[in-house]
C-alpha distance (Angstrom), angle and dihedral (degrees) to the residues before:
residue distance angle dihedral
M1 . . .
L2 3.76 . .
I3 3.77 116.1 .
L4 3.77 128.4 -173.3
V5 3.81 115.5 -146.0
T6 3.78 123.7 -164.9
Y7 3.76 125.7 178.0
D8 3.77 140.4 -175.1
I9 3.79 112.6 -164.2
S10 3.80 119.7 -171.9
T11 3.80 108.3 -120.9
I12 3.79 100.2 -180.0
D13 3.82 89.9 116.6
N14 3.80 136.7 31.4
L15 3.80 92.7 -101.2
G16 3.80 89.0 58.0
K17 3.80 91.4 50.6
K18 3.81 89.4 51.8
R19 3.81 90.6 49.2
L20 3.80 90.3 50.6
N21 3.81 91.6 53.1
K22 3.82 91.9 46.5
V23 3.81 92.6 49.3
A24 3.81 92.5 48.2
K25 3.82 93.3 47.9
Y26 3.79 90.8 46.5
C27 3.80 92.1 51.9
V28 3.83 91.4 48.4
D29 3.82 87.9 60.2
Y30 3.81 90.4 58.7
G31 3.77 106.3 33.0
Q32 3.77 153.0 -11.0
R33 3.80 124.7 -67.1
V34 3.81 108.0 -127.0
Q35 3.82 97.1 172.0
N36 3.80 134.6 2.3
S37 3.80 97.6 -76.1
V38 3.80 99.0 11.4
F39 3.80 127.7 93.9
E40 3.79 134.4 -179.8
C41 3.80 113.2 -148.7
D42 3.81 126.2 -173.9
L43 3.81 103.5 -153.8
D44 3.76 139.3 157.0
Y45 3.80 116.9 -127.2
S46 3.81 96.7 -93.2
Q47 3.82 91.6 47.7
Y48 3.80 88.6 49.3
I49 3.82 92.4 54.0
I50 3.82 91.9 48.4
F51 3.81 91.3 45.9
K52 3.80 94.6 47.9
N53 3.81 94.7 46.4
G54 3.80 92.1 48.0
L55 3.78 92.1 47.3
L56 3.80 93.0 50.4
K57 3.81 90.0 52.7
L58 3.82 90.3 58.5
I59 3.79 99.1 55.5
D60 3.78 134.4 73.7
K61 3.80 102.0 -125.6
N62 3.81 90.5 -156.1
K63 3.82 93.5 57.3
D64 3.81 109.1 20.4
S65 3.78 136.5 55.5
I66 3.79 135.3 -153.2
R67 3.80 126.6 -170.1
I68 3.79 121.4 -165.0
Y69 3.79 120.9 -167.5
K70 3.81 116.3 -166.7
L71 3.80 106.4 -148.2
G72 3.81 93.7 174.2
K73 3.78 130.2 -148.0
N74 3.81 97.8 -53.7
Y75 3.77 95.8 55.5
Q76 3.82 100.0 131.1
N77 3.80 94.5 93.3
K78 3.81 92.5 43.7
I79 3.81 95.6 64.1
E80 3.78 125.8 74.0
H81 3.79 120.2 -179.0
Y82 3.79 128.2 -165.0
G83 3.76 131.4 168.0
T84 3.75 141.2 33.3
K85 3.78 107.4 -30.5
E86 3.77 116.6 75.5
S87 3.77 116.2 -115.2
Y88 3.77 114.8 -108.6
D89 3.81 126.2 -132.1
A90 3.82 109.2 -138.0
N91 3.81 89.9 -157.7
G92 3.79 95.8 43.6
L93 3.77 130.1 106.7
I94 3.81 115.9 -68.1
L95 3.81 116.6 -150.2
M96 3.79 119.9 -159.7
């Protein structure tokens, strides 16, 4: 299933800046950054549970927020992209 993850991490102190870096690096391990604090992740259900639980451990729930949108398996018609950055195909070829 494709999920969209957005986050807003408070960076008013150094601990917040560290949390922001940890959250971003964690999300990179599971998906593709599509905007500064927005990731698309193509995960099965067990990967999703592991991802979500790990992500929630990284944030301060009193200062930060995370939003997760489950777009499901048939997400292609639910996404429209306009503008400068090329759209990314979650099922496409990944080069490393």
